[in-house]
N, C-alpha and C positions, 0 to 999 in steps of 0.2 A: 292767505286764503283760508276761509272757514272750512270746517269739516263737511258741512252740507254742500258747499261748492265743490270741494274735492270729490265727494261721493257722486254728485251729479255729473261732473265731468268724466269721472272714471266709468260710470255706467253708460254714458253716451258714447265714449270711445269704444267700450266693449261692444255695444250695439253696432257701431260702424265697422268693427272687425268682422262681425258676422255678415253684414249686408254688403260690404264693399270688398273684403279680402278673402273670405272663405271660398275656396275653390277657384280663385281668380285665374290661375294658370292651367286649370284642368281642361278646358275646352280648347281645341286646336283653332288656330286662326284660319278661318275660311272666308270671311268677308273681304271683299276686294279693297275697301277703304282701309281696313285694319292692316291688310297685307302691305299696302303702299308705305305706311308709316313704319311698320315693323321691319320690313326688308330694307327700306331706305336708310334706316338707322343702323342696321347691320352693315350695310355697304359703307356707311360713313366711318365706322370703326375699322373695317377692313382696309379701306383706302388711306385712312389717316387724314383725309381732307374734310375738315369740319366746316368749311365754308360753302361747299357745293353739294346739296342733296342729290342723290342719284337713286333711280329705281331701275333694276335690270341694267345697271351700269350706263344709263342714259340720264342726262341732267334733268332734274325735276324741280321747276321753279314755281309750281302752282301755289304752294303755301309757304309761309315764313318758316324760319329755321329753328325756333326755340324748342318745339316738341321733339324734333330730331335730336337736338343737343341733349335734352334731358334723357331720352331713351337710350341714346348712344352711351352717355355717361353711365347709365345703369348697366348696359351690356358689358362695359369694361369690368364691372365688379362681379356680375352674376352670369355673364354669357347671354347669348341671344335666345331667351326663352319667352314663352307666352306670358308668364307672370311679369317678367321685366318689361315687356312691351306695353303692358296695361297698368304698370305700377303708378305712373303719374296721373292717370285718369282716376284711379282709385284714391290716391292721396288727395286729389282735388275734391272728390266726394266727401272725404273726411273734413277737409278744410271748409267746405260749404256748410256742413252740419255744425261745425264749431262756430263759424261766422254767424249763422242763424241763431245759435244759442246765445252768443254775445250780444247781438243786436236786440233780440227780444228781451234779454235780461236788462239791457241798458234802458230800454223804453218803459218797461213795466216795473223794474226793480224787484221782480219775483223770480226766484230760482226755478220754481216748478214750471212757470210759463216758458222760461228759457230752455229748460230741458225738453219740454214737449215740442217746442218749435224745432229744435235740433233733431229730435227723434222723427218728426214728420219728414224733414228733409232726408234723413238717412234711410227712411223706408219708402220714399216715393219711387214709383216704378221708373219714371224717367231718369232720375239720378242713379238708381240702382243699375239700370241697363247700360247707361252711358259710362258709368264707372268701371264696367267690365269690358270695355272696348278700347283698343289701342288707337284712340282718336283724340284730337285736341279740343273737342267741343266742351267737355267739362272743365278742363283747365281754363279755357276762355271764359266760361261762366263764372268761375271762381274769381278771376282777375277783374272782370267787369263789376261783379258784386262788391269786391273789396275796394275797388277804386271809387265807386259811388259812395259807399259807406265812409271811406276815409275823407273824401271831399266834403261830405255833409258834416262830419265831425270837425274838420278844419274850419268850415264856415261858422259852426257853432262856437268853436274855441276863439275865433276872431271876435265874435260878438261879446263873449265873456271877457276877453282881454280889453276890449274898449270900455267895458263896464268896470274894469279894474279887478275882476275876480279870477283872472287867468293870465299866465305869462305867455310871451311870444314863442317860447320854445315848444310849448304844447301844440300851438297852431302850426308851426313849421314841421313838426314831426308828422302830423296828420297829412299836411300837403306833400311831404316827401313820400309817405306811404301811398298816397293817391297817384303821384307821379310814377312811382315804381310799378304799381298795378297797371297803369295805362301803358307804360312801355313794355311790360311783360306781355300784356294782352295783345298789343300790336305785333310783337314778335311771335305770338302764338297763332294768330289768324287774321292779322291785317287791320284795316281801318275800322272795322265794326267795333273793335275794342275801344275806340275813341268816340265813335258816333253815338253809341247807346248811352254811355255816361253823359255826354254833352246834352242829349235830348232830355234825359231825366233831370239833370241839374238846371237846365234852362227852365223847365216847368217848375222846379222848386223855387228858383229866383222869381219867376213870374207870380207864383202864388204868394210869396212874401211881399212882393210889391203891391199886389191887390189888397193884402191885409193892411199894409202901411197906408194905403190911400183911402181905406174905408173910413167914412165919417164916424167919429167917436160918440156923437150924440147931438142933440139940438139945443140951442141956447134958448 
């Protein structure tokens, strides 16, 4: 990794520390939705039952289990604190900023554009506010974005492989990453993690088909 890339990545991570982590556990959990996830995770650790989420010791099946698992695992290390309850949302904010950085750099080949794209994500109010809430929405956004990007890269790698300039391992790694993201998103908030990428990728395939069918010129 070049010095410029390391410097850009370091400054972007520093920005993310300020926007996503500074004072993360300072505000008490007062929002009802935050309380559901924070308390259900605490009760999961207390009961030792990692299969059945509970809130106020009543079964709570409204949402999938992954966010409870992540928060409960953090509680095992730090104890049930506001910071621990919000940690995975904040980490997802950092992940989205880094993902935006990588995508922009891939398409433009410019480090400054990549850094600016990541910085825009890190300082957007929507990401900033959701990253400070003990909710699965931002992790879901991260998994959906990662899945779409990985599937697009896998498709591109498949095209390059057929052209003889890429190996099958590269394509399979991207497909594996897309599958992981889809599965993790499904375990975070259900079928929406599959529907949104499917719609985006369908439009991508349709656009490529239209380009392939376009006349190349007149005789």
